[in-house]
C-alpha positions in Angstrom: 57.2 107.9 58.1 53.6 107.2 57.2 53.2 110.8 56.0 56.3 110.6 53.7 55.1 107.2 52.4 51.7 108.8 51.4 53.5 111.6 49.6 55.6 109.2 47.6 52.5 107.1 46.8 50.7 110.2 45.5 53.7 111.3 43.5 54.0 107.8 41.8 50.3 107.8 41.0 50.4 111.3 39.5 53.5 110.6 37.4 51.5 108.5 34.9 48.8 111.1 34.5 50.9 114.3 34.3 53.0 115.0 31.2 54.5 118.1 32.9 55.8 116.0 35.8 57.2 113.4 33.3 59.0 116.2 31.4 60.3 117.7 34.7 61.9 114.3 35.7 63.4 113.8 32.3 63.6 110.1 32.5 65.0 108.2 29.4 62.4 106.7 27.1 63.3 103.1 28.2 62.5 104.0 31.8 59.2 105.7 30.9 58.2 102.6 29.0 58.9 100.4 32.1 56.9 102.8 34.3 53.9 102.6 31.9 53.6 98.8 32.1 50.4 97.8 33.8 51.4 95.3 36.5 47.9 93.7 36.4 46.9 94.5 40.0 45.4 97.6 41.5 48.2 99.0 43.7 51.8 98.2 42.8 54.4 98.1 45.6 56.8 101.0 45.6 60.3 100.0 46.8 62.9 102.6 47.9 65.5 103.4 50.5 65.1 106.5 52.5 68.4 107.7 54.0 67.9 109.4 57.3 69.5 110.3 60.6 68.4 111.3 64.1 68.8 114.9 65.1 67.9 115.0 68.8 64.5 113.4 68.9 63.7 114.2 65.2 64.2 112.0 62.2 65.7 114.0 59.3 65.6 112.6 55.8 68.6 113.2 53.5 67.6 111.6 50.3 65.3 109.2 48.5 67.0 106.3 46.6 65.1 104.3 44.1 68.1 102.6 42.7 70.0 99.5 43.8 70.2 98.6 47.6 72.9 100.1 49.7 76.2 98.3 49.4 75.4 96.5 46.2 78.4 96.1 44.0 79.0 95.0 40.5 80.8 91.9 41.7 77.5 90.4 42.7 76.1 90.7 39.2 77.2 87.7 37.0 79.5 88.9 34.3 79.2 87.8 30.7 82.1 86.5 28.9 83.7 88.9 26.4 84.5 86.0 24.1 
């Protein structure tokens, strides 16, 4: 887990400096603008959910999720009136 965490940290740090990596990911402009915001402290916290399972005595990772937490549904988000 520590190894994977280090890889993700290096990837996130590199993203801001590497136009080729930015192009490869193809994020919308609005998301690029959010990523470019300086948080005002040296090392921002990266939040994600790593989906994994045990195979024998080995931990196998399926995917990296940087979106909403598992199980979150739209019913938990306040709805605006249409009127």
